[in-house]
C-alpha positions as CSV (number, residue, x, y, z in Angstrom):
1,M,-39.0,8.0,-13.9
2,Y,-35.8,7.6,-14.7
3,R,-34.7,7.4,-11.1
4,V,-37.1,4.6,-10.4
5,F,-38.1,2.4,-13.0
6,N,-34.9,1.1,-15.6
7,M,-35.5,3.2,-18.7
8,G,-33.1,1.1,-21.4
9,V,-33.5,1.3,-24.9
10,G,-36.0,-1.6,-24.5
11,M,-36.3,-4.1,-27.6
12,I,-33.4,-4.6,-29.9
13,A,-33.1,-6.3,-33.0
14,V,-29.8,-7.6,-34.4
15,A,-29.6,-7.7,-38.1
16,D,-27.5,-7.6,-41.5
17,K,-27.1,-3.6,-41.8
18,T,-28.2,-3.9,-45.5
19,K,-31.7,-4.8,-44.4
20,A,-31.9,-2.0,-41.5
21,A,-34.2,0.1,-43.5
22,E,-36.4,-2.5,-44.9
23,I,-36.9,-3.7,-41.2
24,Q,-37.3,-0.3,-39.8
25,E,-40.2,-0.1,-42.1
26,W,-41.9,-3.1,-40.8
27,I,-41.9,-1.6,-37.3
28,P,-44.9,1.1,-36.4
29,E,-43.0,2.5,-33.8
30,R,-40.1,4.8,-34.2
31,T,-36.8,3.2,-34.8
32,F,-32.9,4.1,-34.4
33,V,-29.9,2.2,-35.5
34,I,-27.9,2.2,-32.4
35,G,-24.8,0.6,-33.2
36,E,-22.5,-1.9,-35.4
37,L,-20.6,-4.8,-34.6
38,V,-17.5,-5.2,-36.1
39,E,-14.4,-7.8,-36.0
40,D,-11.3,-6.3,-34.3
41,N,-8.8,-8.9,-32.7
42,N,-10.8,-9.0,-29.6
43,K,-10.8,-5.4,-28.7
44,V,-14.3,-3.3,-27.6
45,Q,-14.8,-0.9,-29.8
46,F,-17.9,0.9,-30.2
47,V,-19.1,2.8,-33.6
48,N,-21.7,5.0,-34.1
């Protein structure tokens, strides 16, 4: 299926990280925190 269909990350919610655990409790499916937005003088930075 990965060769035929787009098996992306699905639905994404952007929220304050202090509320992440609370929001995850509201969602009955398994959820993951996949990143963080940071300010960095117009550079791209991936933070896990």
